[in-house]
C-alpha positions in Angstrom: 149.8 158.4 -14.4 146.9 156.0 -13.6 149.4 153.2 -13.1 151.4 155.3 -10.6 148.3 156.1 -8.5 147.4 152.5 -8.3 150.9 151.6 -7.3 150.9 154.2 -4.5 147.6 153.0 -3.1 148.8 149.4 -2.9 151.9 150.6 -1.1 149.7 152.4 1.5 147.6 149.3 2.1 150.7 147.1 2.6 152.2 149.6 5.0 149.0 149.6 7.1 149.0 145.8 7.1 152.6 145.7 8.3 151.8 148.2 11.1 148.8 146.0 12.2 151.0 142.9 12.3 153.6 144.8 14.2 151.0 145.7 16.9 149.9 142.2 17.3 153.3 140.8 17.9 153.6 141.8 21.7 150.1 140.4 22.4 151.1 137.3 20.6 154.3 137.0 22.6 152.4 137.7 25.9 149.9 135.0 25.0 152.7 132.5 24.3 154.4 133.4 27.6 151.1 132.9 29.6 150.6 129.6 27.8 154.1 128.4 28.6 153.6 129.7 32.2 150.3 127.8 32.6 151.7 124.6 31.1 154.7 124.6 33.4 152.8 125.5 36.5 149.9 123.3 35.8 149.4 121.2 38.9 152.3 123.0 40.5 152.6 125.7 43.2 153.0 129.1 41.7 156.1 131.3 42.1 156.9 133.2 45.3 155.0 130.9 47.6 156.7 129.8 50.8 155.7 127.7 53.9 157.8 127.7 57.0 160.6 129.6 55.1 160.7 126.8 52.6 160.2 127.7 48.9 157.4 125.6 47.4 157.3 127.4 44.0 157.3 125.0 41.1 156.7 121.9 43.1 153.8 119.6 42.8 151.7 119.0 45.9 153.3 115.6 46.4 156.8 117.1 46.2 155.8 119.9 48.5 154.4 117.5 51.1 157.5 115.4 51.0 159.7 118.5 51.5 157.7 119.8 54.4 157.5 116.4 56.1 161.2 116.1 55.8 162.0 119.6 57.1 159.5 120.3 59.8 160.5 118.9 63.2 158.3 119.2 66.3 160.0 120.1 69.6 159.1 118.2 72.8 158.0 121.2 74.9 157.4 124.9 74.8 158.0 127.1 77.9 155.1 129.2 79.1 155.8 132.3 81.2 153.2 133.7 83.7 153.8 136.1 86.6 157.4 135.0 87.1 156.6 131.3 86.9 157.6 128.9 84.2 155.5 126.0 82.9 156.7 123.4 80.4 153.9 122.6 78.0 154.5 119.1 76.4 153.3 119.3 72.8 152.7 115.6 72.9 150.3 116.0 75.8 148.1 118.3 73.8 148.3 116.1 70.7 150.0 118.7 68.5 150.3 117.6 64.8 151.1 119.5 61.6 148.5 119.1 58.9 150.9 119.1 55.9 148.3 118.2 53.3 146.1 121.2 54.3 149.1 123.5 54.3 150.2 122.4 50.8 146.6 122.7 49.5 146.5 126.3 50.9 149.8 127.0 49.1 148.6 125.5 45.9 145.4 127.5 45.8 147.2 130.9 46.2 146.3 133.1 43.2 144.0 130.3 41.9 140.2 130.5 41.8 137.4 128.9 40.0 137.2 131.9 37.6 139.4 131.1 34.5 139.4 134.7 33.2 140.4 136.0 36.7 143.2 133.4 37.0 144.8 134.6 33.7 145.6 137.9 35.3 146.1 136.7 38.9 148.6 133.9 38.3 151.4 136.0 36.7 151.3 138.3 39.7 153.0 135.6 41.6 156.1 136.3 39.6 156.5 139.7 41.3 155.3 138.9 44.9 156.3 136.7 47.8 153.7 135.0 50.1 154.1 132.6 52.9 151.3 130.3 54.0 151.2 129.3 57.7 151.7 125.7 58.7 148.3 124.3 59.6 148.4 122.8 63.2 145.9 120.9 65.2 145.8 120.4 69.0 143.3 118.7 71.4 141.4 121.7 72.7 140.1 119.8 75.7 143.6 118.8 76.8 145.0 122.3 76.2 142.2 123.8 78.3 142.8 121.3 81.1 146.5 122.3 81.1 145.6 126.0 81.2 143.2 125.4 84.1 146.1 123.8 86.0 148.2 126.9 85.4 145.3 129.2 86.1 144.9 127.6 89.6 148.4 128.7 90.4 148.6 132.2 88.9 145.1 133.5 88.5 143.3 135.7 91.0 139.7 134.8 91.3 137.3 137.7 91.3 134.9 138.1 94.2 131.4 138.4 92.8 128.9 140.7 94.4 126.5 139.0 96.8 123.6 139.9 99.1 123.2 138.2 102.5 120.3 138.3 104.9 121.7 137.9 108.4 120.6 139.1 111.8 117.4 140.7 110.2 119.7 142.9 108.1 120.5 143.0 104.4 124.3 143.2 103.7 125.8 143.7 100.3 129.3 142.5 99.4 130.4 144.7 96.6 132.9 142.2 95.1 136.5 142.7 93.9 138.4 142.4 90.6 140.3 139.3 89.6 142.6 138.2 86.8 142.6 135.1 84.7 144.3 133.6 81.6 143.0 135.0 78.3 142.5 131.5 76.7 141.4 132.9 73.4 144.3 135.2 73.0 146.8 132.5 74.3 145.5 129.9 71.8 145.9 132.5 69.0 149.5 133.3 70.0 150.3 129.6 70.3 148.8 128.8 66.9 150.8 131.7 65.3 154.1 130.5 66.8 153.6 126.9 65.9 152.5 127.8 62.4 155.8 129.6 61.9 157.9 127.0 63.7 158.7 129.5 66.4 159.3 127.5 69.6 160.5 130.3 71.8 159.0 131.1 75.2 155.3 132.3 75.2 154.1 134.9 77.7 150.6 133.9 78.8 148.2 136.8 78.3 145.8 137.7 81.1 142.5 139.5 81.2 141.0 141.4 84.1 137.6 140.4 85.4 136.0 143.1 87.5 132.5 142.4 88.8 132.8 144.8 91.7 129.9 147.2 92.2 130.1 150.9 92.5 128.7 152.6 95.6 125.6 153.5 93.7 125.0 150.0 92.3 125.5 148.5 95.8 123.0 150.8 97.3 120.5 150.1 94.6 120.9 146.4 95.0 120.4 146.6 98.7 117.2 148.5 98.3 115.9 145.9 95.9 116.8 143.1 98.3 115.1 144.9 101.2 111.8 144.7 99.3 112.1 140.9 99.4 112.7 140.5 103.1 110.2 138.0 104.7 108.9 137.1 101.2 108.8 133.6 99.7 108.4 131.9 96.4 107.3 128.3 96.6 108.0 126.0 93.6 105.7 123.0 93.4 105.9 119.8 91.4 103.7 116.8 92.3 104.6 116.2 96.0 107.8 118.2 96.1 107.9 121.8 97.4 110.9 124.1 97.1 110.7 127.2 99.3 112.9 130.1 98.1 113.6 132.5 101.0 115.6 135.7 101.2 119.1 134.5 100.4 117.9 132.4 97.5 115.9 135.3 96.1 118.7 137.8 96.7 121.1 135.6 94.6 118.7 136.0 91.6 119.1 139.8 91.7 121.7 141.6 89.6 122.8 145.2 90.0 123.6 145.6 86.3 121.4 143.1 84.4 118.4 143.4 86.7 118.3 139.6 87.3 121.1 137.1 87.4 120.0 134.4 84.9 123.2 132.3 85.4 122.4 132.0 89.2 118.8 131.1 88.4 119.9 128.3 86.1 122.5 127.1 88.6 119.9 126.8 91.3 117.5 125.0 89.0 120.2 122.5 88.0 121.5 121.9 91.5 118.4 122.0 93.7 115.3 121.3 91.5 116.3 119.1 88.5 117.6 116.1 90.6 114.2 115.8 92.3 112.0 116.6 89.3 113.6 115.1 86.2 112.9 111.5 85.5 112.8 108.9 82.7 109.4 107.6 81.4 108.1 104.8 83.7 106.3 101.8 82.2 103.3 100.5 84.1 103.7 97.3 86.1 100.9 95.3 87.8 101.2 92.0 89.6 98.2 90.7 91.5 98.3 87.7 93.9 96.0 86.5 96.6 93.6 89.5 96.5 96.4 92.1 96.8 98.6 93.9 94.3 102.1 92.9 95.3 103.8 95.0 92.7 102.4 98.2 91.1 104.1 100.9 89.1 101.8 103.4 87.4 102.7 104.5 84.0 104.4 107.9 84.4 105.5 110.4 81.8 109.2 111.2 81.6 109.7 114.7 82.9 112.3 117.3 82.1 112.2 120.8 83.6 111.6 123.5 81.0 114.5 125.6 82.2 113.9 128.6 80.0 110.3 128.9 80.9 111.0 128.3 84.6 113.6 131.0 84.5 111.2 133.5 82.8 108.4 132.7 85.3 110.8 133.1 88.3 111.8 136.5 87.0 108.2 137.5 86.7 107.4 136.3 90.2 110.5 138.2 91.6 109.5 141.4 89.8 106.0 141.1 91.2 107.2 140.6 94.7 109.6 143.5 94.4 106.8 145.9 93.5 103.9 144.7 95.6 103.0 144.0 99.2 102.3 140.3 98.6 104.4 138.1 100.8 104.2 134.7 99.1 103.9 133.4 95.6 103.5 129.9 94.3 104.8 128.6 91.0 104.1 125.2 89.4 107.3 124.0 87.9 106.9 123.9 84.1 108.0 120.6 82.5 108.2 118.8 79.2 106.9 115.3 79.1 107.7 112.1 77.3 105.0 109.4 77.6 105.8 105.8 78.7 105.5 102.9 76.2 103.3 100.9 78.5 100.4 102.8 80.2 98.5 101.8 83.4 95.3 100.9 81.6 97.2 98.3 79.5 98.4 96.2 82.4 95.1 95.3 84.2 91.4 94.8 83.6 90.2 96.0 87.1 89.6 99.6 86.1 92.8 100.9 87.7 93.6 103.4 85.0 94.7 106.6 86.7 95.4 108.6 89.8 92.1 109.6 91.5 93.6 111.5 94.4 96.5 111.8 96.8 97.1 112.9 100.4 100.2 114.0 102.1 101.4 114.7 105.7 104.6 115.7 107.4 106.1 114.3 110.6 109.2 116.4 111.1 110.4 116.1 114.7 109.1 112.5 115.3 111.2 110.2 117.5 112.7 107.2 115.7 110.2 104.8 117.1 107.3 106.9 115.7 109.0 107.1 112.3 109.4 103.4 112.2 105.8 102.8 113.1 104.6 105.1 110.3 106.5 103.2 107.7 105.4 99.8 109.2 101.7 100.7 109.3 101.7 102.3 105.9 103.3 99.3 104.3 100.2 97.2 105.4 98.0 99.4 103.2 100.3 99.5 100.2 98.7 97.4 97.4 95.3 97.1 99.0 92.5 96.6 96.5 88.9 97.6 97.2 86.2 96.2 94.8 83.4 98.4 93.6 80.8 98.8 96.3 83.0 97.6 99.1 84.3 99.6 102.1 88.0 99.8 103.2 88.4 99.5 107.0 91.7 101.0 108.1 91.9 98.8 111.2 91.1 95.7 109.3 93.7 96.4 106.6 96.5 97.3 109.1 95.7 94.5 111.6 96.8 94.3 115.2 99.0 97.1 116.4 101.4 95.8 119.1 104.9 94.9 119.8 104.0 91.4 118.8 103.3 92.6 115.2 106.6 94.6 115.0 105.6 98.0 116.3 107.9 100.1 118.5 107.0 102.3 121.4 106.1 105.9 120.7 103.8 108.5 122.2 100.1 107.8 122.0 97.0 109.5 123.5 95.6 107.3 126.2 93.2 108.1 129.1 93.6 111.8 128.6 97.4 111.7 128.6 100.2 111.4 126.1 102.2 108.3 127.0 104.6 105.9 125.4 102.7 103.0 123.9 102.9 100.4 121.2 102.2 101.8 117.7 102.6 105.5 118.3 102.4 107.2 114.9 99.8 104.9 113.3 97.4 107.9 113.3 99.8 109.7 111.0 98.9 106.9 108.5 95.2 107.1 109.0 95.3 110.9 108.7 97.2 110.7 105.4 94.7 108.1 104.0 91.8 110.3 105.0 93.2 113.2 103.0 93.8 111.0 100.0 90.2 109.8 100.1 88.9 113.4 100.3 91.0 114.3 97.2 89.7 111.2 95.3 86.1 112.1 96.0 85.2 108.9 98.0 82.5 108.6 100.6 83.8 108.7 104.2 81.6 106.3 106.3 83.5 106.7 109.5 86.1 109.2 110.8 87.0 110.7 114.2 89.2 113.6 115.0 91.9 113.5 117.7 91.3 114.6 121.2 93.6 117.6 120.8 95.5 119.3 118.1 98.6 117.4 117.2 101.4 119.5 115.7 102.5 116.9 113.2 99.1 117.1 111.4 99.4 120.9 111.0 102.9 121.0 109.5 101.4 121.2 106.0 97.7 121.5 106.7 95.2 123.6 108.6 93.5 122.0 111.7 90.6 119.6 111.1 92.1 117.3 108.5 93.2 114.5 110.8 91.7 111.1 111.6 92.5 109.0 114.7 92.2 105.2 114.9 92.2 102.9 117.9 91.1 99.3 117.4 88.5 98.1 117.9 86.5 101.2 118.9 87.7 103.9 116.5 88.2 103.3 112.8 88.5 105.1 109.5 86.2 103.6 106.8 86.2 104.6 103.1 83.7 103.3 100.5 84.5 102.6 96.9 81.5 103.9 94.9 83.5 104.1 91.6 82.8 101.8 88.6 86.1 99.9 89.1 88.4 98.7 91.8 90.5 101.2 93.7 94.1 100.6 94.6 95.9 102.2 97.5 99.6 103.0 97.2 101.9 104.5 99.8 105.1 106.5 99.4 107.1 106.7 102.6 110.0 109.2 102.7 111.5 109.0 106.2 114.4 111.3 105.4 112.1 113.9 104.2 109.6 113.3 107.0 106.9 112.8 104.4 104.1 110.2 104.0 102.0 110.1 100.8 98.9 108.1 99.9 97.8 107.6 96.3 94.5 106.2 95.3 94.2 104.8 91.7 91.0 103.7 89.9 88.5 104.7 87.3 87.8 108.4 86.9 84.0 108.7 86.3 84.1 112.5 86.1 83.5 113.3 89.7 84.8 116.5 91.2 85.6 116.7 94.9 85.8 120.0 96.9 86.6 120.7 100.5 86.2 124.1 102.0 88.9 125.7 104.1 88.4 124.7 107.7 86.9 127.4 109.9 88.5 127.5 113.3 86.5 128.9 116.2 86.3 128.6 120.0 90.1 128.8 120.4 91.0 128.1 124.0 94.4 128.5 125.7 96.0 125.4 127.2 96.1 124.9 131.0 99.1 125.8 133.0 102.0 123.5 132.7 101.9 120.5 135.1 105.0 119.3 137.0 104.8 115.7 138.4 107.3 114.4 140.9 109.1 111.3 139.5 111.3 109.3 141.9 112.7 107.3 139.0 114.5 110.4 137.7 117.5 111.9 139.6 116.9 115.1 141.5 117.3 118.2 139.3 116.3 116.4 136.1 113.2 117.6 134.3 111.7 115.7 131.4 108.8 116.9 129.3 106.3 114.1 128.5 103.4 116.0 127.1 103.1 119.2 125.0 100.7 122.1 125.2 98.1 122.6 122.5 95.4 125.2 122.1 91.8 124.0 122.1 89.6 124.8 119.1 86.7 123.8 116.9 87.4 123.2 113.2 84.7 122.7 110.6 84.9 122.1 106.9 82.4 120.9 104.2 83.1 118.1 101.8 81.1 117.7 98.5 81.4 115.4 95.5 79.7 116.3 92.2 79.3 114.5 88.9 77.8 116.1 85.8 76.7 119.1 88.0 74.8 116.8 90.4 75.9 116.4 94.0 76.4 112.7 94.8 77.8 113.0 98.3 78.3 115.7 100.9 79.3 115.8 104.5 80.3 118.3 107.2 83.3 117.3 109.3 83.5 118.8 112.8 86.5 118.4 115.0 86.4 119.5 118.7 89.9 119.7 120.1 90.4 120.0 123.9 93.1 122.4 125.2 96.1 120.3 126.3 98.6 121.1 129.0 102.3 120.5 128.9 103.4 117.9 131.5 106.9 117.6 132.9 108.4 114.9 135.1 110.5 116.4 137.9 113.1 114.1 139.3 113.1 113.5 143.0 115.3 110.4 143.1 118.9 110.0 144.2 121.5 111.5 141.9 123.8 109.0 140.3 
C-alpha cells in the first residue's frame, strides 16, 4: 500500500511539471519569433513603412535611399491659381530639393526609440499597421517670399489703415478699409504637403483678410484724442539737432485700439531721427602747424539710439500732453554709447581735452551772398588756438572783410540804414562765437549789440544774445583764463541754415550761468518809408529794409568755481525801432 501511495505522488509531480512546461512553450515561441524579427530587421526599416507610395519595409537605409533617389522625379513647375490668374512657379527658382537622407532616417526610426523594453512591444506593431512618412523637402524661403510678393502685387488688395490728418485747423479721421493678402504661412504649408507627397497638381493660393478699419465709435474716440494735441509740440533734442513733432506726427502715434501705435513710432525714429543721430566712434585727430590747428577731430563716442527707451518716453510725453494743458514738451534722445579707441587727451599736450561750451545760431531766409559770407568768415576762426592768459580778437582772427578777401555783397547796417555791402553776414559769426564763449564760461572783454533787432539772431534765441563787429571800431574779445589752451572749432551747415561754434580746452570745474534776457521798453517801428528810385521801372516796388520793434534786453552772466564767483557781468542791449524801407520805381518801363 505504501508503495502505491508513493507511486501516485510521483505521478502527480510529473503531471504538474508537464503542465508547467506546456505553459512555457508559447512564451518560448514568442521569444524566438521576436528574436528572429529583431535579427532580420536589425538596421532595416520595419514592416508597413512607406515613403511616397514606395514600400521601404525590410530595406537598409542605403537601399531605401537608392530606391527613393531612383524613383522620385522633380517637375519643372507647379501652377498657382489666384483670383482667376495663373502663375507658373519654377521649382528650380526656389531651390527645391528633396532631403532623401532625412526622409529615410524618419522612416527608419518609426517604432524605434532609445528605450529597449518599449521597443520590444512597439516594433511588432509594425506588422499590423501601415505608415507613410512624408518626403522631406527644402526650399529657399527668401526666394519663395520674393515670388509671392510679385504675385501679391498683382492680386492682393492693400488695406487702407486709419489715419488722422490736421488740415485747415480741423482734425479729420480716415477710418480705413479692409484688404486681402496672400496667407504666406498657409500657402507654404500647402506647398510643403503637396511636394512631400509628390503631388504636383495646381495649388490654389489661400488669402487672408486684413481689416484695420475703425468703427464709428473708435473713429470718434480717436478724433477726440487727436483734438487734445492740436497746437502742441514734442521737441526731441540730441546735441545740436532738434526734431519738432507737430500735430500730424503726433497723430500718427495714436492708435484707436492699442492706445499708441508703436510700429509708427519705430518707423519715425528709423526714418527721421536715426540717420542724424547714430554714428560710429570717432578717434581723436590733432595736427598743429604754424600756431594753428589745421586738423582737429575730437574723440567722440559712437552713438546708437535706444529705440525701446525712446519709444517708451515718447508715449509718456504723448500721454501727458493728452491729459494736461501744457503745449510743449522736450525730450533728450536716449542713446547707447561706444567709446573711441583714441581720446582727445591722448593726441595733444596743450590741455585740449574736452568740449567746454558751444553756441548755435540759425540764418534761415538769408540770401546766397550772406550764406557764403557766413561760411567764409567762420572758416577763418576754425582751428584758432588761444594760449592761457591771452585774448581772442574776432576782427584780428577773421582779418580784412572786403571783396578783395573773397567776401560777397549782402545786407549790412551802415549809417542808420540796411544796405548791400561787402561781408554782410559776418555778424552772424560773431554772434555765434559770443554764445559759445558764454557757454564755456570765458570772460567777455568787449562786446556790442546791434543797432536794431535782427530776425536771424532770434530764430533760436531770445533778444540780447547777439554781438556785432565792424573793424576797426567794433570788436568781440574773449579772454582765455583757463589752465590750458583753448581751441575754436566751427561747424557750418548751409543746407540746415545753422552755424555752430565749439570751444575745447581744460575743464577746471567752472560753471557758467546766464539769466533769461528781460525785455523792456518795447517800441513800435516807424511807419514804412517809400523812396522814389528812378533806376527801377515804374510800378516796381522793392523792399530794402525790414521793420523791427525797438526794445531793451538785459541778462546777467556769472561764472563760478568751487562755489566762488570768478567773473560776472551784466549785458545790456538797446535796440532802436527800425522802419521798413521800400524803393518805388519811377523810371521808364522796359
